[in-house]
C-alpha positions in Angstrom: 0.0 0.0 0.0 1.4 3.2 -1.1 1.7 6.0 1.5 -0.1 9.2 0.8 1.8 12.0 -0.5 3.0 15.0 1.4 0.4 17.3 2.9 1.4 20.9 2.3 -1.1 22.5 4.6 0.3 20.6 7.7 3.9 21.9 7.1 2.6 25.5 6.5 0.7 25.5 9.8 3.6 24.2 11.7 5.8 26.8 10.2 3.5 29.6 11.3 2.8 28.3 14.8 6.4 27.3 15.9 8.8 30.1 15.4 12.5 29.4 16.2 13.7 31.2 19.4 16.8 33.2 19.3 19.9 31.3 20.4 21.1 32.1 23.9 24.3 31.0 25.7 23.8 28.3 28.3 24.4 29.4 31.9 27.7 28.2 33.5 27.4 24.9 35.3 28.4 24.9 39.0 30.5 21.9 40.3 28.4 19.2 42.2 28.5 19.3 46.0 30.4 16.4 47.6 28.2 13.8 49.3 29.0 13.8 53.1 30.6 10.5 54.3 30.1 9.2 57.9 33.3 9.3 60.1 35.3 6.0 60.3 34.9 5.7 64.1 31.1 5.9 63.8 31.1 3.2 61.1 33.3 0.9 63.1 31.2 1.3 66.2 28.0 0.6 64.3 29.6 -2.6 62.9 30.6 -3.8 66.3 27.2 -3.1 67.8 25.5 -5.0 65.0 27.8 -8.0 65.6 27.1 -7.9 69.4 23.4 -7.8 68.9 23.6 -10.8 66.5 25.7 -12.8 69.0 23.3 -12.0 71.8 20.3 -13.1 69.8 22.1 -16.3 68.7 23.0 -17.1 72.4 19.5 -16.5 73.7 18.1 -18.7 70.9 20.5 -21.6 71.7 19.8 -21.3 75.4 16.0 -21.5 74.9 16.5 -24.4 72.5 18.6 -26.4 75.0 16.2 -25.6 77.8 13.2 -26.7 75.8 14.8 -30.0 74.7 14.1 -32.0 77.8 10.5 -30.7 78.0 9.9 -31.4 74.3 11.4 -34.9 74.4 10.0 -35.8 77.9 13.5 -37.1 79.1 14.7 -35.7 82.4 18.3 -34.6 82.9 20.6 -37.3 84.4 20.8 -37.4 88.2 23.5 -39.2 90.2 22.0 -41.5 92.8 23.3 -44.1 95.3 21.7 -46.8 97.4 21.8 -47.1 101.1 23.7 -50.2 102.1 24.0 -52.2 105.3 27.6 -53.4 105.7 30.7 -52.9 107.9 31.6 -49.3 108.4 35.2 -48.3 108.9 36.4 -45.0 110.2 39.9 -44.2 109.1 42.5 -41.4 109.4 44.5 -40.6 106.3 48.2 -39.9 106.8 51.1 -39.6 104.3 54.6 -40.8 104.7 57.7 -42.2 103.1 58.8 -45.8 102.7 62.0 -47.0 104.3 63.7 -50.2 105.1 63.8 -51.7 108.6 67.3 -53.1 108.1 69.6 -51.0 106.0 73.3 -50.1 105.8 74.5 -46.6 104.9 77.5 -46.7 102.6 79.9 -43.9 103.2 82.9 -42.7 101.3 85.9 -44.1 103.1 87.2 -42.2 106.1 91.0 -42.4 105.7 93.3 -42.8 108.7 95.9 -40.1 109.1 93.8 -37.0 108.7 93.3 -37.1 104.9 89.9 -35.4 104.4 90.1 -34.7 100.7 88.0 -35.9 97.7 88.2 -39.3 96.2 87.5 -40.4 92.6 84.9 -43.2 92.1 86.4 -45.8 89.7 83.8 -48.6 90.0 80.1 -48.3 91.0 77.3 -50.8 91.1 74.1 -49.9 89.3 71.2 -48.6 91.3 68.5 -51.2 92.0 70.9 -54.2 91.8 70.3 -57.1 94.1 73.5 -57.8 96.0 74.8 -60.5 98.3 76.9 -60.2 101.4 80.5 -59.6 100.3 79.7 -58.2 96.8 81.6 -55.2 95.6 79.5 -52.0 95.8 82.0 -49.3 94.9 85.7 -48.8 94.5 87.8 -45.6 94.7 91.1 -44.6 93.2 93.8 -46.1 95.5 96.9 -45.0 93.7 97.8 -42.4 96.3 97.3 -44.8 99.2 99.4 -47.5 97.5 102.2 -45.0 96.9 102.0 -43.9 100.5 102.2 -47.5 101.7 105.3 -48.2 99.6 107.0 -45.0 100.9 106.2 -45.9 104.5 107.4 -49.5 103.9 110.8 -48.2 102.6 111.1 -45.8 105.6 110.4 -48.7 107.9 113.1 -50.8 106.4 115.6 -48.0 106.7 114.8 -47.5 110.4 115.1 -51.2 111.0 118.6 -51.2 109.5 119.5 -48.1 111.6 118.4 -50.0 114.7 120.4 -53.0 113.8 123.5 -50.9 113.2 123.0 -49.0 116.4 122.7 -52.2 118.4 126.0 -53.4 116.9 127.7 -50.1 117.8 126.4 -50.3 121.3 127.5 -53.9 121.7 131.1 -52.9 120.6 131.0 -49.9 123.0 129.7 -52.1 125.8 132.6 -54.6 125.2 135.1 -51.8 125.3 133.7 -50.4 128.5 133.7 -53.9 130.1 137.3 -54.3 129.2 138.2 -50.9 130.7 136.3 -51.7 133.8 138.1 -55.1 134.2 141.4 -53.4 133.8 140.5 -50.8 136.4 139.5 -53.5 138.8 142.8 -55.4 138.2 144.7 -52.1 138.8 143.0 -51.6 142.1 143.9 -55.2 143.1 147.5 -54.7 142.1 147.7 -51.4 144.0 146.4 -53.1 147.1 149.1 -55.7 147.0 151.7 -53.0 146.6 150.3 -51.2 149.7 150.6 -54.4 151.7 154.4 -54.3 151.0 154.7 -50.9 152.8 156.7 -52.5 155.7 159.4 -53.8 153.5 159.8 -50.8 151.3 161.0 -47.3 151.9 158.6 -44.7 153.2 158.6 -42.8 149.9 157.7 -46.0 148.0 155.0 -46.7 150.5 153.4 -43.3 150.0 153.6 -43.8 146.2 151.8 -47.2 146.5 149.1 -45.5 148.6 148.6 -42.8 146.1 148.5 -45.4 143.3 145.8 -47.3 145.2 143.7 -44.2 145.6 144.0 -43.3 142.0 143.1 -46.8 140.9 140.0 -46.8 143.1 138.9 -43.3 141.9 139.4 -44.5 138.3 137.3 -47.6 138.9 134.6 -45.6 140.6 134.5 -43.2 137.7 134.4 -46.0 135.1 131.5 -47.7 137.0 129.5 -44.5 137.0 130.1 -43.6 133.4 129.4 -47.3 132.5 125.9 -47.0 133.7 125.4 -43.5 132.1 126.6 -44.9 128.8 124.2 -47.8 128.9 121.3 -45.4 129.7 122.3 -43.1 126.8 122.6 -46.1 124.4 119.1 -47.3 125.5 117.7 -43.9 124.9 119.2 -43.7 121.4 117.9 -47.1 120.6 114.5 -46.3 122.0 114.2 -43.2 119.8 115.0 -45.2 116.7 112.5 -47.8 117.8 109.8 -45.1 118.2 110.5 -43.8 114.7 110.3 -47.4 113.4 107.0 -48.0 115.1 105.6 -44.8 113.7 106.7 -45.8 110.2 105.2 -49.2 110.7 101.9 -47.6 111.9 101.9 -45.2 108.9 102.5 -48.2 106.6 99.7 -50.2 108.1 97.4 -47.2 107.9 98.2 -46.7 104.2 97.6 -50.4 103.6 94.2 -50.2 105.5 93.3 -47.0 103.5 94.1 -48.9 100.3 91.8 -51.7 101.4 89.1 -49.2 102.3 89.0 -48.1 98.7 87.0 -51.2 97.9 83.6 -51.3 99.7 81.9 -54.6 100.1 78.2 -55.2 101.0 77.7 -56.2 104.6 74.3 -57.8 104.0 72.0 -59.2 101.3 69.7 -56.6 99.9 69.1 -53.9 97.3 71.5 -51.2 96.3 70.0 -47.7 96.3 71.9 -44.6 95.4 71.4 -41.4 97.4 70.9 -38.1 95.6 73.7 -35.6 95.8 74.4 -32.0 94.7 76.3 -32.1 91.4 76.5 -29.9 88.3 74.2 -27.2 89.8 71.4 -29.7 90.5 70.6 -32.9 92.3 71.7 -36.2 90.9 73.2 -39.6 91.7 76.9 -40.4 91.9 78.5 -41.9 88.8 81.8 -43.4 87.9 84.4 -40.7 87.6 82.8 -38.3 90.2 84.7 -36.9 93.1 83.1 -37.1 96.6 84.3 -36.1 100.0 85.3 -38.7 102.6 82.5 -39.7 104.9 79.7 -38.7 102.4 76.8 -41.2 102.3 76.2 -41.9 98.6 74.5 -45.3 98.8 72.3 -47.6 100.9 71.9 -51.3 101.0 68.4 -52.1 102.2 66.6 -55.3 103.0 63.3 -55.2 101.0 61.8 -58.1 102.9 61.1 -55.8 105.9 59.9 -52.3 105.1 58.2 -49.6 107.2 56.6 -46.2 106.6 57.6 -43.1 108.5 54.8 -40.5 108.8 54.0 -37.3 110.7 50.8 -36.9 112.6 49.0 -33.6 113.3 48.6 -32.7 117.0 44.8 -32.7 116.5 44.8 -36.4 115.3 47.4 -37.9 117.6 44.8 -38.5 120.4 43.0 -41.0 118.1 46.1 -43.1 117.6 47.7 -45.8 119.8 50.4 -48.4 119.2 49.0 -51.6 117.6 46.3 -50.1 115.4 45.8 -51.7 112.0 46.3 -49.7 108.9 46.1 -50.0 105.1 49.1 -48.7 103.2 48.9 -47.5 99.6 51.8 -46.5 97.4 51.3 -43.5 95.2 53.5 -45.1 92.5 51.5 -48.3 92.4 47.7 -47.6 92.8 46.8 -51.3 92.6 49.1 -52.3 95.5 47.4 -52.4 98.9 49.4 -53.5 101.9 48.4 -54.3 105.5 50.3 -52.5 108.2 50.4 -51.8 111.9 51.3 -48.7 114.0 54.6 -49.8 115.7 55.9 -46.6 117.2 54.4 -43.2 118.1 56.4 -40.3 119.4 55.5 -39.0 122.8 56.9 -35.5 122.2 55.8 -33.4 119.2 58.2 -31.3 117.2 57.5 -27.9 115.7 56.8 -27.4 112.0 57.7 -24.7 109.6 54.1 -23.5 109.4 53.7 -22.2 112.9 55.4 -22.5 116.3 52.1 -23.5 117.9 51.5 -26.4 115.5 53.2 -29.7 116.5 53.8 -32.9 114.6 54.3 -36.3 116.1 56.4 -38.9 114.3 54.8 -42.3 113.7 56.3 -45.6 112.3 54.1 -48.2 110.6 55.5 -51.6 109.8 54.4 -53.4 106.7 53.1 -56.9 107.0 54.5 -59.0 104.1 56.6 -57.9 101.2 56.4 -57.1 97.5 59.1 -56.9 94.8 58.0 -53.3 94.0 58.8 -52.0 97.5 61.7 -49.6 97.5 62.9 -46.9 99.8 61.9 -43.2 99.4 58.5 -44.1 97.8 55.7 -41.9 98.9 52.8 -43.7 100.6 49.4 -43.0 102.1 48.3 -44.7 105.3 44.6 -45.3 106.3 44.7 -45.9 110.0 41.6 -47.9 111.1 40.2 -45.9 114.1 36.8 -47.7 114.4 35.0 -50.6 112.8 31.2 -51.1 113.1 29.7 -54.2 111.6 26.2 -54.3 110.1 25.8 -50.5 109.9 23.5 -48.6 107.6 25.8 -46.5 105.4 25.0 -43.6 103.1 27.4 -41.4 101.0 28.3 -38.2 102.7 27.6 -36.1 99.6 24.0 -37.3 99.6 23.3 -35.8 103.1 22.3 -32.2 103.5 22.8 -30.7 107.0 21.6 -27.3 108.2 20.6 -25.9 111.5 21.3 -29.1 113.4 19.1 -31.2 111.1 20.0 -33.6 108.3 18.0 -34.9 105.4 18.3 -36.7 102.1 16.3 -36.7 98.8 14.7 -40.2 98.3 13.8 -41.3 94.8 10.0 -41.7 94.3 7.9 -42.4 91.3 7.3 -38.6 90.5 10.7 -37.3 91.7 12.8 -36.9 94.8 11.2 -36.5 98.1 12.9 -34.8 101.1 13.3 -37.1 104.1 14.8 -36.2 107.5 17.3 -38.7 108.9 19.5 -39.0 111.9 23.2 -39.7 111.3 26.0 -41.0 113.5 29.8 -41.0 113.0 31.3 -40.9 109.6 34.5 -40.6 107.6 35.5 -38.6 104.6 33.2 -40.4 102.2 30.4 -42.0 104.2 28.0 -41.5 107.2 26.3 -44.0 109.4 22.5 -43.6 109.4 20.9 -44.2 112.8 17.3 -43.7 111.7 15.1 -42.5 108.8 16.2 -44.8 106.0 15.9 -48.4 105.0 18.5 -50.6 103.2 18.2 -50.4 99.4 16.7 -46.9 99.4 17.9 -44.8 96.5 19.0 -41.3 97.3 20.2 -38.4 95.2 23.9 -37.4 95.4 25.0 -33.8 95.6 21.5 -32.4 95.8 20.7 -28.7 95.6 19.1 -26.6 98.3 15.6 -27.6 99.5 12.6 -25.8 97.9 9.5 -24.7 99.6 7.9 -28.1 99.1 9.3 -31.5 100.1 9.3 -32.9 96.5 11.8 -32.2 93.7 11.4 -33.1 90.1 13.7 -35.8 88.8 14.9 -33.4 86.1 16.0 -30.7 88.5 
C-alpha cells in the first residue's frame, strides 16, 4: 500500500505556529556538591554493635532451644544416685609418709686414717636397684695415692730397722770396750792393794807412792763404773728413739695399707643397692663413675626389701586418736593397685615444731608393713589409712547425699514422681560415708550432691 503524498497544509501550519527562538548562551554549570561520608569511628562502632546484637540473639536462641529440649522430648536430665547399704563401716584417718627399710646399711665414702679429708674419685660403682649378696663389691675408689704412701712408708720402715740393727752393733762394741776398761781398772785396784801391803818392807817414799796409786786406781774404777751406767742409759735412749721412729713408720705403713683396702667397699648384707641423691652440676643427681666425693659422704644404701616400714608425721589434733598396735592399710602413690596391711609400731611422745607455725606440733609415727612385695623400694611416697573404728552391720549412706543445716540432716529419696525430702539421723562418719541411725531403709535410692531444698518437700527428677 502506497503511503499518501505529502500534505502541504500541515507543514505550512507548523511553520506559522512554531517560530524558532533566538539562540542564547547556556548558563555556566556549578560543580556538584560532595556527598558527606560518615566518620570512620562511627562506622566501626556501628559494625561492632551489630555483631554484638547478632551474637546475643544467637546465644538466647541456643539457650532457649537447649532448655526446651528435655520438656519437648520428655526425658529428664541425668541425676546421680546411690543406694543405702548395710555393711561394715570403717572410720579411718588418712596420713602420708615415706617408705624406708627396717634393716639398712648406709654406705659412706671411706674415712681415711691419718687426717686425709680430701676428695676421692669413684672408679667402680654398682648400678642402682641391683640385688647384692653379702661380700659383693659395691664401689671402688682410686687407691693410687694410698698405694704410693704405703710403699714409701714401707721403705722408711726398712731404713729405720737397718739403723736400729746398726745402732745395736755399735752399742755392743762400746759395751765390750767399756767392760774391758772396767776389768782393767778392777785389776789395777787389786795390784795397788798388793803393793800397799808391802809398805813395811819398802821405803817410806815408795810406801806413800803405793798408797797414792791405790787411791788413783780406786777413783778411776769408781768413775768407770759411774760412766758405764750412764753410757748404757744413753745407748738405751738412742735405741728407743729409733724404735719409736720405726713403730711410727710401721703404723703409717699399716694405715696406708688399710686405707688402700678401704677403697673397695663390700656389701655387709644381702639386699638392694639404692643410690642417694647428691648435689652435682648445679642440681641434684646420683653419683656416677668418675665423680669426686668427700670422705664420709653417704652416697648409697643397701636395704633389705623383705622388711619395710613407713615413716609419717601426725598432726597434733589427730594424735589423740592413735595408739600403738592399730591396724592400717598402706597404699603406694606409684602403684595404685598395691594395697598392703600394716600396723602402728611406734608413736612419738613429744611433738616437734613445724615450719608453718610454732604452735603447731607434729608427732612422728612408724608403721610396719606386713608381708613384702618386689615393688617396694625406699623413698617411695605412701598414704596410710589408720583404722580408728569398725562397726559391723551398719547402715551407710554417701556423705555427699546428706544435707545438713541448723542441726538437722535430710536426704532426697527417689520416688515415682521425683525426689522427696526425708529427714534422717546420722552418727559417726569418715571422709566419704556416714552412718544412718534412723530415717532410711537398706536399698533406698537417694540423690547425690542435691541442691538446696525448695518450699515443698518434693523435687522433680529433672532438676
